[in-house]
C-alpha positions as a Markdown table, in Angstrom:
| # | Residue | x | y | z |
|---|---|---|---|---|
| 1 | Met | 91.7 | 121.5 | 89.3 |
| 2 | Asn | 94.3 | 120.9 | 91.6 |
| 3 | Lys | 97.6 | 121.0 | 90.5 |
| 4 | Pro | 99.6 | 117.5 | 91.2 |
| 5 | Leu | 103.0 | 117.2 | 93.3 |
| 6 | Ile | 105.3 | 116.2 | 91.0 |
| 7 | Leu | 108.4 | 113.9 | 91.3 |
| 8 | Val | 111.0 | 114.9 | 88.9 |
| 9 | Val | 113.7 | 112.6 | 88.4 |
| 10 | Glu | 116.8 | 113.8 | 86.7 |
| 11 | Asp | 120.9 | 113.8 | 86.7 |
| 12 | Asp | 121.4 | 116.2 | 83.9 |
| 13 | Pro | 121.1 | 119.8 | 85.7 |
| 14 | Ser | 120.2 | 121.5 | 83.0 |
| 15 | Val | 117.3 | 119.2 | 81.8 |
| 16 | Arg | 115.9 | 119.3 | 85.3 |
| 17 | Asn | 116.2 | 122.7 | 85.7 |
| 18 | Leu | 114.2 | 123.4 | 82.5 |
| 19 | Ile | 111.3 | 120.9 | 83.5 |
| 20 | Thr | 111.4 | 122.4 | 87.5 |
| 21 | Thr | 111.3 | 126.1 | 85.5 |
| 22 | Thr | 108.2 | 124.9 | 83.3 |
| 23 | Leu | 106.6 | 123.8 | 86.3 |
| 24 | Lys | 107.1 | 126.4 | 88.6 |
| 25 | Thr | 105.8 | 128.6 | 85.7 |
| 26 | Asn | 102.7 | 126.5 | 85.2 |
| 27 | Asp | 102.0 | 126.0 | 89.6 |
| 28 | Tyr | 102.9 | 122.8 | 89.6 |
| 29 | Arg | 104.3 | 121.6 | 92.9 |
| 30 | Tyr | 107.4 | 119.3 | 93.1 |
| 31 | Val | 110.2 | 117.6 | 94.4 |
| 32 | Val | 113.7 | 116.4 | 92.9 |
| 33 | Ala | 115.7 | 113.6 | 92.6 |
| 34 | Pro | 119.1 | 113.3 | 91.2 |
| 35 | Asn | 119.1 | 109.5 | 90.9 |
| 36 | Gly | 117.3 | 106.6 | 91.5 |
| 37 | Ser | 117.8 | 105.5 | 94.8 |
| 38 | Thr | 117.0 | 109.1 | 95.7 |
| 39 | Ala | 113.7 | 109.1 | 93.7 |
| 40 | Ile | 112.7 | 105.6 | 95.6 |
| 41 | Thr | 113.5 | 107.7 | 99.0 |
| 42 | Glu | 111.0 | 110.4 | 97.9 |
| 43 | Ala | 108.4 | 108.4 | 96.5 |
| 44 | Thr | 107.5 | 106.8 | 99.7 |
| 45 | Ser | 108.2 | 110.2 | 101.9 |
| 46 | His | 106.3 | 112.4 | 99.3 |
| 47 | Asn | 103.2 | 110.3 | 97.7 |
| 48 | Pro | 103.6 | 112.3 | 95.2 |
| 49 | Glu | 100.8 | 112.3 | 92.2 |
| 50 | Ile | 103.1 | 111.7 | 89.1 |
| 51 | Ile | 106.4 | 111.0 | 88.5 |
| 52 | Leu | 108.9 | 112.1 | 85.5 |
| 53 | Leu | 111.8 | 109.6 | 85.0 |
| 54 | Asp | 114.8 | 109.6 | 83.0 |
| 55 | Leu | 116.0 | 106.5 | 82.4 |
| 56 | Gly | 120.0 | 107.2 | 82.1 |
| 57 | Leu | 120.5 | 107.5 | 85.9 |
| 58 | Pro | 123.9 | 107.4 | 87.4 |
| 59 | Asp | 123.1 | 104.7 | 90.3 |
| 60 | Met | 120.6 | 102.7 | 88.5 |
| 61 | Asp | 118.5 | 102.0 | 85.5 |
| 62 | Gly | 115.1 | 104.1 | 85.3 |
| 63 | Val | 113.4 | 100.8 | 84.4 |
| 64 | Gln | 114.3 | 99.3 | 88.1 |
| 65 | Val | 113.1 | 102.4 | 89.6 |
| 66 | Ile | 109.3 | 101.7 | 87.6 |
| 67 | Gln | 109.6 | 98.5 | 89.1 |
| 68 | Thr | 110.3 | 98.9 | 92.3 |
| 69 | Val | 107.7 | 102.0 | 92.3 |
| 70 | Arg | 105.4 | 99.6 | 90.9 |
| 71 | Ser | 105.4 | 97.1 | 93.9 |
| 72 | Trp | 103.5 | 99.2 | 96.2 |
| 73 | Ser | 102.2 | 102.3 | 94.1 |
| 74 | Asn | 100.0 | 102.7 | 90.9 |
| 75 | Val | 101.3 | 106.4 | 90.6 |
| 76 | Pro | 101.3 | 107.5 | 86.9 |
| 77 | Ile | 104.9 | 107.4 | 85.6 |
| 78 | Ile | 106.0 | 109.3 | 82.8 |
| 79 | Val | 109.3 | 108.6 | 81.4 |
| 80 | Ile | 111.4 | 111.5 | 79.9 |
| 81 | Ser | 114.4 | 109.9 | 78.0 |
| 82 | Ala | 116.9 | 110.7 | 75.0 |
| 83 | Arg | 116.5 | 106.4 | 74.5 |
| 84 | Ser | 114.4 | 106.8 | 71.1 |
| 85 | Glu | 114.6 | 102.6 | 70.2 |
| 86 | Asp | 111.1 | 100.9 | 70.4 |
| 87 | Asn | 112.7 | 98.0 | 72.6 |
| 88 | Asp | 113.4 | 100.8 | 74.9 |
| 89 | Lys | 109.6 | 102.1 | 75.5 |
| 90 | Ile | 108.3 | 98.9 | 75.7 |
| 91 | Lys | 110.6 | 97.8 | 78.2 |
| 92 | Ala | 109.7 | 101.1 | 80.2 |
| 93 | Leu | 106.1 | 100.8 | 79.6 |
| 94 | Asp | 106.1 | 96.6 | 80.1 |
| 95 | Ala | 107.4 | 97.5 | 83.9 |
| 96 | Gly | 105.0 | 99.9 | 84.4 |
| 97 | Ala | 105.2 | 103.6 | 82.9 |
| 98 | Asp | 102.3 | 105.0 | 81.4 |
| 99 | Asp | 104.0 | 107.0 | 79.2 |
| 100 | Tyr | 107.0 | 107.7 | 77.1 |
| 101 | Leu | 108.4 | 111.8 | 75.9 |
| 102 | Thr | 111.6 | 111.4 | 74.0 |
| 103 | Lys | 114.4 | 114.0 | 74.2 |
| 104 | Pro | 114.5 | 116.7 | 73.3 |
| 105 | Phe | 111.1 | 117.5 | 73.5 |
| 106 | Ser | 109.2 | 120.8 | 73.8 |
| 107 | Val | 107.4 | 122.3 | 76.7 |
| 108 | Glu | 104.6 | 122.4 | 75.3 |
| 109 | Glu | 104.3 | 119.0 | 74.8 |
| 110 | Leu | 105.4 | 118.1 | 78.3 |
| 111 | Leu | 102.5 | 120.5 | 80.1 |
| 112 | Ala | 100.1 | 118.3 | 77.2 |
| 113 | Arg | 101.2 | 115.3 | 78.8 |
| 114 | Leu | 100.7 | 116.4 | 82.0 |
| 115 | Arg | 97.3 | 117.7 | 81.1 |
| 116 | Val | 96.2 | 114.0 | 80.0 |
| 117 | Thr | 97.7 | 112.5 | 83.1 |
| 118 | Gln | 96.2 | 115.1 | 85.4 |
| 119 | Arg | 92.7 | 114.5 | 83.8 |
| 120 | Arg | 93.0 | 110.3 | 84.1 |
| 121 | Leu | 93.7 | 111.0 | 87.4 |
| 122 | Ala | 90.7 | 113.3 | 88.1 |
| 123 | Met | 88.8 | 110.1 | 86.1 |
| 124 | Met | 90.4 | 107.6 | 88.2 |
| 125 | Thr | 89.7 | 109.1 | 91.4 |
| 126 | Ala | 85.9 | 109.8 | 90.3 |
| 127 | Glu | 85.3 | 106.3 | 89.6 |
| 128 | Met | 86.6 | 104.9 | 92.9 |
| 129 | Ala | 84.0 | 107.9 | 94.6 |
| 130 | Thr | 81.2 | 106.4 | 92.8 |
| 131 | Ala | 82.3 | 102.7 | 92.9 |
| 132 | Ser | 81.0 | 102.3 | 89.5 |
| 133 | Ser | 80.6 | 99.2 | 87.4 |
| 134 | Val | 80.2 | 101.0 | 84.3 |
| 135 | Phe | 82.5 | 102.3 | 81.8 |
| 136 | Val | 81.2 | 105.5 | 79.7 |
| 137 | Asn | 84.0 | 107.0 | 77.0 |
| 138 | Gly | 81.9 | 109.3 | 75.1 |
| 139 | Lys | 79.0 | 107.2 | 73.1 |
| 140 | Leu | 80.7 | 104.1 | 74.6 |
| 141 | Lys | 79.8 | 102.4 | 77.5 |
| 142 | Val | 80.7 | 99.1 | 79.0 |
| 143 | Asp | 78.8 | 97.5 | 81.8 |
| 144 | Tyr | 81.0 | 95.3 | 83.7 |
| 145 | Ala | 78.7 | 93.7 | 85.8 |
| 146 | Gly | 76.3 | 92.8 | 83.1 |
| 147 | Gly | 79.2 | 91.5 | 80.6 |
| 148 | Cys | 78.0 | 93.5 | 77.9 |
| 149 | Ala | 79.0 | 96.7 | 76.1 |
| 150 | Tyr | 76.7 | 99.2 | 73.9 |
| 151 | Leu | 77.6 | 102.2 | 71.5 |
| 152 | Gly | 75.1 | 104.8 | 72.1 |
| 153 | Glu | 72.0 | 102.9 | 72.3 |
| 154 | Asp | 72.9 | 99.9 | 70.3 |
| 155 | Glu | 74.4 | 96.9 | 72.2 |
| 156 | Leu | 78.0 | 95.7 | 70.4 |
| 157 | His | 77.8 | 92.4 | 69.3 |
| 158 | Leu | 81.8 | 91.2 | 70.8 |
| 159 | Thr | 83.0 | 87.8 | 70.9 |
| 160 | Pro | 84.9 | 86.7 | 74.3 |
| 161 | Ile | 88.0 | 88.0 | 73.0 |
| 162 | Glu | 87.1 | 91.4 | 72.1 |
| 163 | Tyr | 84.9 | 91.8 | 74.9 |
| 164 | Lys | 88.1 | 91.3 | 77.0 |
| 165 | Leu | 90.4 | 93.3 | 74.8 |
| 166 | Leu | 87.6 | 96.2 | 75.4 |
| 167 | Cys | 87.4 | 95.8 | 78.8 |
| 168 | Leu | 91.2 | 95.9 | 79.2 |
| 169 | Leu | 91.6 | 99.0 | 77.3 |
| 170 | Ser | 88.6 | 100.8 | 79.0 |
| 171 | Lys | 90.4 | 100.0 | 82.5 |
| 172 | Asn | 93.5 | 102.1 | 81.7 |
| 173 | Val | 92.3 | 104.7 | 79.0 |
| 174 | Gly | 94.9 | 107.2 | 78.2 |
| 175 | Lys | 97.8 | 104.6 | 78.7 |
| 176 | Val | 99.3 | 103.0 | 76.5 |
| 177 | Leu | 99.3 | 98.9 | 76.5 |
| 178 | Thr | 102.3 | 97.0 | 74.8 |
| 179 | His | 101.7 | 94.4 | 73.0 |
| 180 | Thr | 103.2 | 91.7 | 75.6 |
| 181 | Phe | 101.1 | 93.2 | 78.2 |
| 182 | Ile | 98.1 | 93.2 | 76.8 |
| 183 | Thr | 98.5 | 89.4 | 74.9 |
| 184 | Gln | 99.9 | 88.1 | 78.8 |
| 185 | Asn | 96.3 | 89.3 | 80.1 |
| 186 | Ile | 94.0 | 87.8 | 77.2 |
| 187 | Trp | 96.2 | 84.7 | 76.8 |
| 188 | Gly | 97.7 | 84.4 | 79.7 |
| 189 | Arg | 101.4 | 84.2 | 77.9 |
| 190 | Ser | 102.9 | 86.1 | 74.9 |
| 191 | Trp | 104.1 | 84.4 | 71.9 |
| 192 | Asp | 104.6 | 86.1 | 68.1 |
| 193 | Asn | 101.6 | 84.1 | 67.2 |
| 194 | Asp | 99.8 | 85.8 | 69.6 |
| 195 | Val | 101.3 | 89.3 | 68.7 |
| 196 | Ala | 99.7 | 88.4 | 65.0 |
| 197 | Ser | 96.2 | 86.9 | 66.5 |
| 198 | Leu | 96.0 | 90.3 | 68.7 |
| 199 | Arg | 96.2 | 92.3 | 65.2 |
| 200 | Val | 93.2 | 90.5 | 63.7 |
| 201 | Phe | 90.7 | 90.8 | 67.1 |
| 202 | Met | 91.7 | 94.5 | 67.0 |
| 203 | Ala | 91.0 | 94.7 | 63.7 |
| 204 | Thr | 87.5 | 93.3 | 64.2 |
| 205 | Leu | 87.2 | 95.0 | 67.4 |
| 206 | Arg | 88.1 | 99.1 | 65.5 |
| 207 | Lys | 85.4 | 98.2 | 62.9 |
| 208 | Lys | 82.7 | 97.8 | 65.7 |
| 209 | Leu | 83.6 | 100.9 | 67.5 |
| 210 | Glu | 85.3 | 103.1 | 64.9 |
| 211 | Pro | 83.0 | 104.6 | 61.9 |
| 212 | Thr | 85.7 | 104.7 | 59.6 |
| 213 | Glu | 89.7 | 103.2 | 59.7 |
| 214 | Glu | 91.0 | 106.4 | 58.9 |
| 215 | Ser | 89.3 | 108.6 | 61.9 |
| 216 | Pro | 89.9 | 106.4 | 64.7 |
| 217 | Gln | 88.1 | 107.4 | 67.9 |
| 218 | Tyr | 88.5 | 105.3 | 70.8 |
| 219 | Ile | 91.9 | 103.0 | 69.8 |
| 220 | Gln | 95.1 | 104.3 | 69.0 |
| 221 | Thr | 97.8 | 102.6 | 67.3 |
| 222 | His | 101.4 | 103.1 | 68.5 |
| 223 | Ile | 103.3 | 101.5 | 66.0 |
| 224 | Gly | 105.8 | 98.6 | 67.4 |
| 225 | Val | 104.8 | 98.9 | 71.1 |
| 226 | Gly | 100.7 | 98.6 | 71.3 |
| 227 | Tyr | 97.6 | 100.2 | 71.6 |
| 228 | Arg | 95.9 | 103.1 | 73.7 |
| 229 | Met | 92.0 | 104.3 | 74.4 |
| 230 | Ile | 91.5 | 107.7 | 73.8 |
| 231 | Lys | 89.3 | 109.3 | 76.4 |
| 232 | Val | 86.6 | 111.1 | 73.9 |
| 233 | Asn | 84.9 | 114.2 | 75.7 |
């Protein structure tokens, strides 16, 4: 697997050096930007395959960078920030970030997040190449064209909302989807009672997908944030 070109957006020299040294040691290609405006310029000129983004930049908030990049690109964005509150994570994820790593972080975790993103990139590329209308993840198969889903050989009997949830999660496999993002896509709005309904529908969908509640295989809960479909080997 070829290593992707990574844009590192970080104004703190010590953190930036830690990240770039880690990338260099592991044979990643990278370009750096010390602020938001430079990051946007580098993103347009170098077309990176992954962006590592700090939120506390000197010239603008990192969320603005995410929103700007998302206006033209779906490049995976991994936020690396000292902001650890759920609200900060939700804002970044709702703006279009794919993942969120809180400072201080370990080099091993950063590399693991990059590997996950790389696998997702490879999978997306393969899906685009085959133009497949069928999603396969372990024993789970979603036939988008046929409007049905299977677990092994057995067809899943899903309600319309459960099927829409499954499609939304599967089309964003490996990515944390916030409650707001999901409810807006399913119901076209995001009210408190929609989030409560979402939890109910997600629970019923899980019962049809997961062997036991204690060992989730396909859907991972990010408490206070949202849900992620896990890529099963």
